[in-house]
C-alpha positions, 0 to 999 in steps of 0.5 A: 102733116107739118106738125106732125112731121115737127113731133118727129123732129123733135123726138128724135132731137130728143133720142141722140140726147138721150143717146149721148147723155147715155154715152157719157163715162166721167173719171170719180178719181184722179191721182198723180204722184209726185204730186206736183203740177211741174215734172222734171226729165227723167222723173218716175211717174205713177197716175192714178185713175178710175172712172165710171161708164155705160156702154151704148150697146151690149151683146154679141151682136156689137163688140166692135162698135165701141172703145176706150183708147189710152195714150201717154207721153210718158217713157217706158209706160206700164198700164193695169187695168182692172174693171168693176162691177156691183155683186161681181169680183173685179176683173183684172188685166194683165199689164200691158207696155206701150204708150197706146192702149185699146179696151174693146167693146170685148173686154170691157162692154158690159151692161149697167154701171161699171166703174174702170181703174187704171194705174200708169206708170213711167218715166218723164223723157229726158229730153222733155220739157214743156207741156207733158200728155201724162194720159189721154182717154177717148170714148168712141162709138163708130169712130167717133169720139163720145167723151175724151180725158186729158191730163198734163203736166209742166216739164221743167229741165234744170237748164230752165229753171236756172235761166227763170230762177236768174230772170227773177233775179234781177227783176227782184233787184230792180224793183229793189232799186225802185224801192229805194229811190221811191222811199226817198221821195216819200212814198210809203213802201211798208207794203211793197217790202213786204212782197219783197221780203216773200219773192227773195225768200222764195228765190233763195229757196228755188236756189237750193232746190230741183228743178220741180220744186224751184221752178214751184219756188220761181212761180211764187217770186214772180207773182210776188214780184208781180203785186210788188210793183203793182203795189209800188206803181199804186203807192207812187201815185197816191204820194203824188197825188197827196202832194198836189193836194196839198200844194193847193192847200197852201195856195187856198191859205194864201188866196184867203190872206188877200180876200180876206185880210187884204181885201183884193178879191177884184185885184187883176193879180189875185184874179190871175192867182186864182185862175190858175188855182182853179186849172190846178183843181181841175187836174187834181180832180182828173188825178184822182178819178185816174187813182180810184180807176187804178190808172196809176200812170195817168194819176201820175201824169195828171196831178204831176199837171195839177202840182206844176200849176199849183206851183205856179200860183203859189210862186205868184201869190208869194211874189206878190205879197212881198211887192205888197207888203204886210199892209195895215190891216183894220180886220182882226187886229183893230182893237189893238190899233184903236188901243195903241191911238188910244196911248198915242192921243193921252200921251201927247195930251199929257205934253201938252198939259205938262208944258201949259202947267210948266209955263203957268208956273213959270209965270207966276 
């Protein structure tokens, strides 16, 4: 008994799914003039849609259970509807006016696959800004929305465009100041300069364009400025990490001098320098990890800590080198020292022999 109930439930669910699938409509063609994501107040709009559909029920006994509702936020809208059926002449519905329209099953309820062509003309409200609902199409069945289609556009006024332009021009000015400052510090700003140039060109174009076109240019400029800021942040971090690496490399050269040339590996002062060096390397490693992880502020912070520690060790190393002087090195210059010693011995021997010989001559 329980098995039979389960089977009925499964069959019922399957039927519901089939009914829902059969009720779906699909927009197969859409277009709008002007073809822009941004409109401006008072602008004329011409929109065109074609969608295929299949009514759930047809026939004289079911003329009110299904309908299509249309709405628009355009002013003075005019609607033209055309029903298309294969192997039948098109059926045109006379032009209708008003923001809301309804097509009952009596109007569009035909068996089989049918297409409905919708032509909408209207004007963007002069007081409209923000998001505008160009068209909304809903398929109802017994007061329940089975399917829905929506097209929207952003509306930008001349005042809004001017405000956005001024804001991005200031951001571009700030970016230029940052580029110049970082370039003076040795940061590679070539990639940033490319984004700056693109943004500058877009804002120049926006200054002489209408609100809708200006908004498009401003959006492009904003994207370029954002990318430029991100690239400068990265280049700045790369420079900071590279500076720390170079300081550690110089420090390694000093440490090598004390260990290899002066045999001071166990000297407490050298050990202290090496300890600071290890601390600098640890900060440097963390800076590299954050650089690779694109956490540029933290990469710069760790690199700064590493550079500070490396410079501290370098200061100690230079002070120690000055303190001990160049000293005597039996390393790579051993042959030179031996040669000098031999020359000195020969000179002394020559002087001694010369004096002895001179003394003999005087006695003789």
